[in-house]
C-alpha positions in Angstrom: 62.9 -1.4 -37.7 63.6 -3.4 -34.3 63.8 -2.0 -31.0 64.9 -3.5 -27.7 64.0 -2.5 -24.3 66.1 -3.8 -21.4 65.2 -3.1 -17.8 67.3 -4.3 -15.1 66.1 -5.9 -12.1 67.1 -2.9 -9.8 65.3 -0.5 -12.2 62.1 -2.7 -11.7 62.3 -2.4 -8.1 62.5 1.5 -8.6 59.5 1.6 -11.1 57.5 -0.6 -8.6 58.1 1.7 -5.7 56.9 4.6 -7.7 53.8 3.1 -8.9 52.7 1.7 -5.3 51.7 5.1 -4.2 49.8 5.8 -7.6 48.1 2.5 -7.1 47.0 3.4 -3.5 45.7 6.8 -4.7 43.6 5.1 -7.4 42.0 2.8 -4.9 41.2 5.7 -2.8 39.7 7.4 -5.8 37.7 4.3 -6.6 36.3 4.1 -3.0 35.0 8.0 -3.3 33.6 7.2 -6.5 31.8 4.3 -5.2 30.4 6.5 -2.4 29.2 9.1 -4.6 27.5 6.6 -6.8 26.0 4.8 -3.8 24.7 8.0 -2.1 23.1 9.0 -5.6 21.4 5.8 -5.7 20.1 6.1 -2.3 18.9 9.5 -2.8 17.1 8.6 -6.1 15.5 5.5 -4.4 14.6 7.8 -1.3 12.7 10.2 -3.6 10.7 7.8 -5.5 7.8 7.8 -3.1 7.7 11.7 -3.0 7.6 11.8 -6.9 4.9 9.2 -6.9 2.9 11.4 -4.2 3.3 14.3 -6.3 2.0 12.7 -9.3 -1.1 11.6 -7.3 -1.9 14.7 -5.7 -4.6 17.1 -7.2 -3.1 20.6 -7.0 -4.9 23.6 -6.3 -4.2 26.3 -8.8 -5.2 29.9 -9.4 -5.9 30.6 -12.9 -5.4 34.1 -14.6 -9.0 35.1 -14.0 -8.5 34.8 -10.2 -10.9 32.0 -9.6 -9.2 29.2 -7.6 -10.2 25.8 -8.5 -9.5 22.3 -6.6 -7.9 20.6 -9.5 -5.4 21.4 -12.0 -6.7 22.9 -15.3 -4.0 20.9 -17.2 -2.4 17.8 -16.5 0.8 18.0 -14.5 4.0 16.6 -15.9 6.7 15.2 -13.7 10.0 14.9 -15.3 12.3 12.3 -13.8 
């Protein structure tokens, strides 16, 4: 089975005119996505020193018996 598709030049202009706004909308979406990714990366980078400080801190904990300790009874796990 063979199919032939013929598009006249004036139809091409119509299709191109319809695609132009879609292309512009895609460019805007791409810019927004790039901004979101950039903001996420910036936020993650900015939080790294905070996470590092939390990992190094000795935490004052109050065990179930009510006695306060100056260091954690168990290691602290930081999930990233």
